Z-matrix of the N, CA and C atoms (Angstrom, degrees):
N
C 1 1.451
C 2 1.537 1 107.94
N 3 1.324 2 116.31 1 129.19
C 4 1.466 3 118.38 2 179.26
C 5 1.531 4 110.47 3 -78.41
N 6 1.324 5 115.04 4 172.37
C 7 1.476 6 119.98 5 -175.14
C 8 1.520 7 112.48 6 -61.61
N 9 1.326 8 117.20 7 -37.34
C 10 1.470 9 120.27 8 -179.14
C 11 1.528 10 110.55 9 -66.01
N 12 1.328 11 116.80 10 -43.38
C 13 1.466 12 120.48 11 177.66
C 14 1.527 13 110.68 12 -65.88
N 15 1.321 14 115.19 13 -40.66
C 16 1.464 15 119.69 14 178.80
C 17 1.525 16 111.00 15 -63.91
N 18 1.330 17 116.22 16 -40.44
C 19 1.467 18 120.50 17 178.99
C 20 1.535 19 109.92 18 -62.89
N 21 1.304 20 116.46 19 -45.25
C 22 1.469 21 120.78 20 179.31
C 23 1.533 22 110.83 21 -62.18
N 24 1.323 23 116.29 22 -44.35
C 25 1.466 24 121.21 23 177.91
C 26 1.530 25 110.73 24 -62.51
N 27 1.323 26 116.00 25 -43.62
C 28 1.471 27 120.66 26 -179.20
C 29 1.526 28 110.42 27 -63.78
N 30 1.327 29 117.55 28 -41.75
C 31 1.468 30 120.70 29 178.06
C 32 1.531 31 110.83 30 -61.51
N 33 1.306 32 116.62 31 -43.44
C 34 1.473 33 120.42 32 179.59
C 35 1.528 34 110.62 33 -62.63
N 36 1.319 35 115.90 34 -42.65
C 37 1.463 36 119.89 35 179.14
C 38 1.524 37 111.08 36 -64.92
N 39 1.324 38 116.70 37 -41.62
C 40 1.462 39 121.21 38 -179.99
C 41 1.524 40 110.66 39 -64.84
N 42 1.311 41 117.18 40 -43.90
C 43 1.467 42 120.75 41 178.31
C 44 1.523 43 110.02 42 -62.64
N 45 1.296 44 116.56 43 -43.03
C 46 1.466 45 121.11 44 179.41
C 47 1.531 46 110.75 45 -59.61
N 48 1.323 47 116.60 46 -45.17
C 49 1.473 48 120.66 47 179.44
C 50 1.519 49 111.48 48 -65.92
N 51 1.331 50 117.04 49 -43.91
C 52 1.455 51 120.70 50 -176.38
C 53 1.531 52 113.04 51 -72.15
N 54 1.328 53 117.65 52 -26.26
C 55 1.465 54 118.46 53 177.24
C 56 1.515 55 111.31 54 -74.60
N 57 1.315 56 117.48 55 -27.48
C 58 1.465 57 120.77 56 176.83
C 59 1.514 58 111.92 57 -75.32
N 60 1.341 59 115.68 58 -41.87
C 61 1.461 60 120.45 59 -174.18
C 62 1.523 61 108.49 60 -163.05
N 63 1.339 62 116.35 61 137.06
C 64 1.466 63 117.78 62 176.78
C 65 1.529 64 108.45 63 -66.56
N 66 1.311 65 115.13 64 148.18
C 67 1.457 66 120.43 65 -175.92
C 68 1.515 67 110.16 66 -142.19
N 69 1.310 68 115.09 67 156.91
C 70 1.456 69 119.43 68 173.96
C 71 1.529 70 108.51 69 -75.22
N 72 1.314 71 114.87 70 159.33
C 73 1.457 72 119.10 71 179.22
C 74 1.515 73 112.60 72 -60.68
N 75 1.326 74 116.91 73 -38.10
C 76 1.459 75 121.31 74 -178.94
C 77 1.530 76 111.42 75 -67.94
N 78 1.319 77 116.85 76 -40.76
C 79 1.465 78 120.18 77 179.54
C 80 1.532 79 110.44 78 -66.45
N 81 1.326 80 116.27 79 -40.48
C 82 1.457 81 120.34 80 177.83
C 83 1.526 82 110.14 81 -65.86
N 84 1.324 83 116.61 82 -39.90
C 85 1.470 84 121.23 83 177.91
C 86 1.532 85 110.53 84 -57.57
N 87 1.336 86 116.74 85 -47.10
C 88 1.465 87 120.69 86 179.96
C 89 1.527 88 111.29 87 -62.00
N 90 1.332 89 116.33 88 -40.79
C 91 1.465 90 120.18 89 -179.46
C 92 1.529 91 111.02 90 -64.28
N 93 1.320 92 117.01 91 -40.23
C 94 1.464 93 120.05 92 179.88
C 95 1.525 94 111.52 93 -70.23
N 96 1.318 95 117.08 94 -38.23
C 97 1.468 96 120.05 95 178.12
C 98 1.528 97 110.18 96 -65.11
N 99 1.339 98 117.15 97 -34.53
C 100 1.467 99 120.54 98 176.84
C 101 1.524 100 111.56 99 -63.60
N 102 1.328 101 116.93 100 -23.76
C 103 1.467 102 121.62 101 177.81
C 104 1.527 103 110.99 102 -83.40
N 105 1.333 104 115.87 103 10.04
C 106 1.466 105 123.34 104 178.08
C 107 1.517 106 112.77 105 63.01
N 108 1.314 107 115.25 106 40.12
C 109 1.461 108 121.97 107 174.20
C 110 1.529 109 106.45 108 -96.31
N 111 1.316 110 116.90 109 139.62
C 112 1.470 111 120.21 110 -176.83
C 113 1.524 112 110.35 111 -62.97
N 114 1.318 113 114.99 112 149.75
C 115 1.463 114 120.62 113 -177.41
C 116 1.528 115 112.16 114 -62.57
N 117 1.320 116 117.40 115 -34.05
C 118 1.462 117 120.66 116 179.18
C 119 1.524 118 110.48 117 -62.99
N 120 1.326 119 116.46 118 -44.29
C 121 1.463 120 121.17 119 179.74
C 122 1.530 121 109.94 120 -68.00
N 123 1.321 122 116.95 121 -41.38
C 124 1.476 123 120.95 122 178.16
C 125 1.519 124 109.97 123 -60.42
N 126 1.337 125 116.92 124 -44.97
C 127 1.466 126 120.48 125 178.66
C 128 1.522 127 111.12 126 -60.49
N 129 1.325 128 115.93 127 -40.72
C 130 1.461 129 120.05 128 180.00
C 131 1.537 130 110.56 129 -64.25
N 132 1.319 131 117.48 130 -44.72
C 133 1.466 132 121.54 131 179.42
C 134 1.524 133 110.33 132 -63.62
N 135 1.327 134 116.76 133 -46.16
C 136 1.473 135 120.52 134 179.99
C 137 1.523 136 110.02 135 -60.79
N 138 1.323 137 117.47 136 -44.68
C 139 1.468 138 120.88 137 178.87
C 140 1.524 139 111.72 138 -62.94
N 141 1.327 140 117.08 139 -42.82
C 142 1.463 141 120.83 140 179.15
C 143 1.535 142 111.12 141 -64.41
N 144 1.316 143 116.98 142 -43.24
C 145 1.462 144 120.47 143 -179.04
C 146 1.528 145 111.30 144 -69.89
N 147 1.322 146 116.74 145 -34.37
C 148 1.466 147 120.12 146 177.27
C 149 1.526 148 109.85 147 -67.62
N 150 1.333 149 116.45 148 -44.14
C 151 1.470 150 120.81 149 179.09
C 152 1.527 151 111.20 150 -62.94
N 153 1.325 152 116.91 151 -35.03
C 154 1.463 153 121.01 152 179.97
C 155 1.532 154 112.29 153 -79.37
N 156 1.340 155 116.79 154 -11.17
C 157 1.458 156 120.24 155 178.53
C 158 1.522 157 114.63 156 91.32
N 159 1.321 158 117.31 157 6.97
C 160 1.469 159 120.26 158 179.20
C 161 1.527 160 111.55 159 -76.40
N 162 1.325 161 115.87 160 -25.47
C 163 1.460 162 121.49 161 177.48
C 164 1.528 163 107.07 162 -121.81
N 165 1.328 164 115.90 163 124.53
C 166 1.457 165 121.00 164 176.69
C 167 1.521 166 107.04 165 -144.69
N 168 1.320 167 116.05 166 100.16
C 169 1.464 168 120.93 167 -175.29
C 170 1.523 169 112.37 168 -61.14
N 171 1.324 170 116.72 169 -35.49
C 172 1.468 171 118.90 170 -178.47
C 173 1.530 172 111.02 171 -66.58
N 174 1.320 173 117.30 172 -46.73
C 175 1.467 174 120.16 173 178.38
C 176 1.531 175 110.94 174 -63.82
N 177 1.315 176 116.00 175 -40.55
C 178 1.461 177 120.97 176 178.17
C 179 1.525 178 110.26 177 -59.50
N 180 1.330 179 116.44 178 -45.45
C 181 1.464 180 121.30 179 -178.68
C 182 1.526 181 111.15 180 -66.33
N 183 1.316 182 117.77 181 -40.04
C 184 1.466 183 120.91 182 178.98
C 185 1.529 184 110.43 183 -62.34
N 186 1.322 185 117.02 184 -44.28
C 187 1.480 186 120.10 185 177.60
C 188 1.524 187 110.84 186 -61.17
N 189 1.322 188 116.93 187 -42.12
C 190 1.458 189 120.45 188 179.25
C 191 1.529 190 110.57 189 -64.59
N 192 1.317 191 118.06 190 -41.86
C 193 1.466 192 121.72 191 179.12
C 194 1.522 193 110.18 192 -59.64
N 195 1.314 194 116.66 193 -48.25
C 196 1.471 195 119.60 194 -178.11
C 197 1.530 196 111.92 195 -66.95
N 198 1.322 197 116.54 196 -37.50
C 199 1.470 198 119.38 197 177.73
C 200 1.526 199 110.89 198 -63.19
N 201 1.313 200 117.00 199 -44.22
C 202 1.463 201 120.57 200 -179.16
C 203 1.529 202 111.70 201 -72.14
N 204 1.325 203 117.77 202 -30.90
C 205 1.462 204 120.28 203 175.02
C 206 1.527 205 109.95 204 -61.72
N 207 1.331 206 116.57 205 -40.93
C 208 1.461 207 120.50 206 179.37
C 209 1.528 208 111.82 207 -67.53
N 210 1.307 209 116.25 208 -19.28
C 211 1.466 210 121.37 209 177.02
C 212 1.526 211 111.28 210 -93.88
N 213 1.334 212 116.23 211 11.92
C 214 1.464 213 123.19 212 177.63
C 215 1.527 214 112.62 213 61.82
N 216 1.315 215 116.10 214 41.11
C 217 1.464 216 121.02 215 176.01
C 218 1.523 217 109.45 216 -97.56
N 219 1.311 218 115.73 217 146.10
C 220 1.458 219 121.52 218 178.78
C 221 1.511 220 111.64 219 -86.67
N 222 1.330 221 116.68 220 171.86
C 223 1.460 222 120.62 221 -176.02
C 224 1.531 223 114.33 222 -64.64
N 225 1.310 224 117.46 223 -31.05
C 226 1.473 225 118.86 224 178.87
C 227 1.528 226 110.15 225 -67.61
N 228 1.300 227 117.01 226 -40.44
C 229 1.474 228 122.18 227 177.08
C 230 1.530 229 109.11 228 -61.81
N 231 1.330 230 115.32 229 -48.30
C 232 1.466 231 120.73 230 -176.61
C 233 1.525 232 110.86 231 -64.28
N 234 1.334 233 116.81 232 -41.55
C 235 1.465 234 119.62 233 -179.74
C 236 1.527 235 110.34 234 -61.86
N 237 1.315 236 117.21 235 -40.61
C 238 1.463 237 120.40 236 177.95
C 239 1.528 238 110.91 237 -63.57
N 240 1.320 239 116.27 238 -40.19
C 241 1.467 240 120.88 239 179.04
C 242 1.536 241 110.34 240 -65.60
N 243 1.326 242 116.60 241 -41.05
C 244 1.465 243 120.52 242 177.40
C 245 1.531 244 110.76 243 -63.26
N 246 1.319 245 115.82 244 -42.36
C 247 1.469 246 120.46 245 178.39
C 248 1.535 247 110.16 246 -60.38
N 249 1.318 248 116.38 247 -42.73
C 250 1.469 249 120.59 248 179.62
C 251 1.532 250 111.39 249 -63.90
N 252 1.320 251 117.03 250 -25.99
C 253 1.462 252 121.38 251 179.28
C 254 1.528 253 112.53 252 -88.40
N 255 1.332 254 116.25 253 -0.87
C 256 1.458 255 119.91 254 176.72
C 257 1.511 256 114.24 255 91.53
N 258 1.320 257 117.90 256 16.76
C 259 1.461 258 121.50 257 178.06
C 260 1.529 259 108.05 258 -88.15
N 261 1.317 260 116.55 259 134.06
C 262 1.467 261 120.69 260 -176.17
C 263 1.524 262 111.11 261 -65.49
N 264 1.312 263 114.95 262 154.26
C 265 1.458 264 121.49 263 -179.37
C 266 1.524 265 111.16 264 -63.65
N 267 1.315 266 116.95 265 -39.11
C 268 1.471 267 119.74 266 -178.97
C 269 1.529 268 111.06 267 -66.34
N 270 1.329 269 117.19 268 -42.01
C 271 1.467 270 120.07 269 177.27
C 272 1.521 271 110.55 270 -66.30
N 273 1.333 272 117.59 271 -40.93
C 274 1.463 273 121.44 272 177.40
C 275 1.512 274 111.41 273 -58.77
N 276 1.334 275 116.82 274 -48.31
C 277 1.467 276 121.21 275 179.93
C 278 1.522 277 111.19 276 -59.82
N 279 1.319 278 116.10 277 -45.50
C 280 1.464 279 121.09 278 -178.88
C 281 1.531 280 110.84 279 -61.15
N 282 1.320 281 116.82 280 -48.44
C 283 1.459 282 120.56 281 -176.47
C 284 1.523 283 112.32 282 -70.84
N 285 1.327 284 116.99 283 -36.63
C 286 1.463 285 119.18 284 177.07
C 287 1.532 286 110.66 285 -65.09
N 288 1.321 287 117.10 286 -39.20
C 289 1.463 288 120.85 287 177.81
C 290 1.532 289 110.29 288 -62.76
N 291 1.324 290 116.70 289 -42.34
C 292 1.468 291 121.46 290 -178.33
C 293 1.528 292 112.67 291 -73.09
N 294 1.317 293 116.88 292 -43.14
C 295 1.464 294 120.83 293 -169.03
C 296 1.531 295 115.09 294 -102.49
N 297 1.326 296 117.20 295 -9.42
C 298 1.461 297 119.34 296 -178.37
C 299 1.529 298 109.19 297 -138.72
N 300 1.338 299 116.17 298 66.02
C 301 1.467 300 119.34 299 -178.49
C 302 1.529 301 111.74 300 -65.92
N 303 1.290 302 114.68 301 165.72
C 304 1.464 303 122.25 302 -175.66
C 305 1.536 304 112.85 303 -56.32
N 306 1.323 305 117.76 304 -38.52
C 307 1.464 306 120.53 305 -179.34
C 308 1.530 307 110.90 306 -61.61
N 309 1.327 308 116.20 307 -41.56
C 310 1.466 309 120.04 308 179.70
C 311 1.524 310 109.70 309 -70.76
N 312 1.332 311 117.77 310 -36.47
C 313 1.460 312 120.73 311 177.19
C 314 1.528 313 110.40 312 -59.21
N 315 1.333 314 115.78 313 -45.77
C 316 1.471 315 120.41 314 179.65
C 317 1.523 316 110.31 315 -62.95
N 318 1.313 317 116.22 316 -42.66
C 319 1.469 318 121.61 317 178.51
C 320 1.531 319 110.99 318 -60.83
N 321 1.331 320 116.62 319 -44.96
C 322 1.470 321 120.70 320 -179.90
C 323 1.526 322 111.04 321 -67.46
N 324 1.332 323 117.66 322 -37.24
C 325 1.470 324 120.98 323 177.80
C 326 1.525 325 109.90 324 -63.15
N 327 1.326 326 117.21 325 -44.02
C 328 1.470 327 120.97 326 178.02
C 329 1.527 328 110.63 327 -63.69
N 330 1.319 329 116.38 328 -41.26
C 331 1.460 330 120.42 329 179.82
C 332 1.527 331 111.14 330 -64.56
N 333 1.330 332 116.73 331 -38.93
C 334 1.466 333 120.05 332 177.32
C 335 1.520 334 110.65 333 -63.11
N 336 1.330 335 116.49 334 -42.75
C 337 1.463 336 119.88 335 178.68
C 338 1.528 337 110.66 336 -63.38
N 339 1.319 338 117.00 337 -39.85
C 340 1.459 339 120.72 338 177.99
C 341 1.517 340 112.25 339 -66.28
N 342 1.310 341 115.84 340 -33.06
C 343 1.467 342 121.39 341 -178.80
C 344 1.532 343 111.60 342 -75.63
N 345 1.325 344 117.24 343 -39.41
C 346 1.466 345 121.20 344 -173.91
C 347 1.525 346 113.97 345 -84.45
N 348 1.315 347 118.01 346 -32.08
C 349 1.476 348 122.04 347 179.02
C 350 1.532 349 112.19 348 50.34
N 351 1.323 350 116.07 349 51.32
C 352 1.467 351 119.09 350 179.79
C 353 1.525 352 111.04 351 -95.15
N 354 1.296 353 114.81 352 169.47
C 355 1.462 354 123.49 353 178.09
C 356 1.534 355 109.12 354 -54.33
N 357 1.339 356 117.79 355 132.06
C 358 1.472 357 120.09 356 -178.49
C 359 1.532 358 113.64 357 -53.72
N 360 1.312 359 118.03 358 -29.49
C 361 1.469 360 120.15 359 179.79
C 362 1.520 361 111.33 360 -71.14
N 363 1.327 362 117.78 361 -18.88
C 364 1.468 363 121.24 362 -177.48
C 365 1.525 364 112.79 363 -102.58
N 366 1.317 365 117.35 364 -2.81
C 367 1.454 366 120.50 365 -175.55
C 368 1.525 367 112.58 366 -65.47
N 369 1.323 368 117.45 367 -41.50
C 370 1.468 369 120.47 368 179.33
C 371 1.531 370 109.58 369 -57.37
N 372 1.319 371 116.99 370 -49.01
C 373 1.465 372 121.16 371 -179.67
C 374 1.517 373 112.01 372 -60.86
N 375 1.324 374 116.58 373 -40.33
C 376 1.462 375 120.91 374 178.91
C 377 1.530 376 110.63 375 -59.40
N 378 1.318 377 116.06 376 -47.00
C 379 1.462 378 119.45 377 -178.12
C 380 1.524 379 111.99 378 -67.53
N 381 1.312 380 117.18 379 -41.77
C 382 1.468 381 120.20 380 -179.79
C 383 1.534 382 110.07 381 -66.51
N 384 1.326 383 117.60 382 -41.09
C 385 1.471 384 120.29 383 178.15
C 386 1.523 385 112.11 384 -63.45
N 387 1.310 386 117.37 385 -26.61
C 388 1.459 387 121.08 386 178.43
C 389 1.520 388 112.65 387 -90.50
N 390 1.337 389 116.90 388 9.57
C 391 1.452 390 121.21 389 169.63
C 392 1.509 391 116.34 390 92.83
N 393 1.319 392 117.89 391 13.44
C 394 1.463 393 119.33 392 177.59
C 395 1.522 394 109.45 393 -85.72
N 396 1.314 395 116.56 394 142.22
C 397 1.458 396 122.15 395 178.10
C 398 1.523 397 109.70 396 -72.06
N 399 1.332 398 117.91 397 147.93
C 400 1.473 399 120.07 398 -178.36
C 401 1.523 400 114.50 399 -55.46
N 402 1.331 401 118.00 400 -36.52
C 403 1.464 402 118.43 401 179.88
C 404 1.528 403 111.97 402 -67.02
N 405 1.315 404 118.19 403 -33.81
C 406 1.467 405 121.68 404 176.04
C 407 1.530 406 109.38 405 -71.01
N 408 1.319 407 116.18 406 -35.57
C 409 1.463 408 120.30 407 178.64
C 410 1.525 409 109.55 408 -60.75
N 411 1.327 410 116.59 409 -44.44
C 412 1.470 411 119.50 410 179.63
C 413 1.530 412 111.35 411 -68.38
N 414 1.347 413 116.78 412 -34.80
C 415 1.468 414 120.25 413 177.82
C 416 1.525 415 112.16 414 -64.70
N 417 1.326 416 116.39 415 -27.54
C 418 1.466 417 119.20 416 -176.86
C 419 1.523 418 111.61 417 -82.69
N 420 1.326 419 116.74 418 4.02
C 421 1.475 420 121.67 419 177.84
C 422 1.530 421 110.96 420 49.26
N 423 1.296 422 113.77 421 58.55
C 424 1.456 423 119.13 422 -172.71
C 425 1.535 424 113.24 423 -68.02
N 426 1.323 425 120.02 424 -16.17
C 427 1.456 426 119.06 425 -177.17
C 428 1.507 427 112.21 426 -94.98
């Protein structure tokens, strides 16, 4: 397959993936490479789609942060999820600082405890397993 055919195939695959579910540029890149498309063509498609606004890692990460916040997840959980989606650590840190400040973390930790109604001895573990930092756990007066 020549580069032009590969580019056309890669664009079709990228559109197909993005119409099903928004994705980070890195995740889409991996999916296209798995289809045995050359890295040069994949880079070109990713760059074209990013320039056109079809791929925006920052917007994708913000949506993921807010979705996970509504599920009572802590910042450590969310950062791991962002990393798994191919979002850089520096972008994750920046967006978590902006969109999930400590006050909201404490509020979400308290809400999770109110929702779960577990034994007070198990509350610390519940919060830590859901990605809350120990200092936020203590701020939420879990006992």
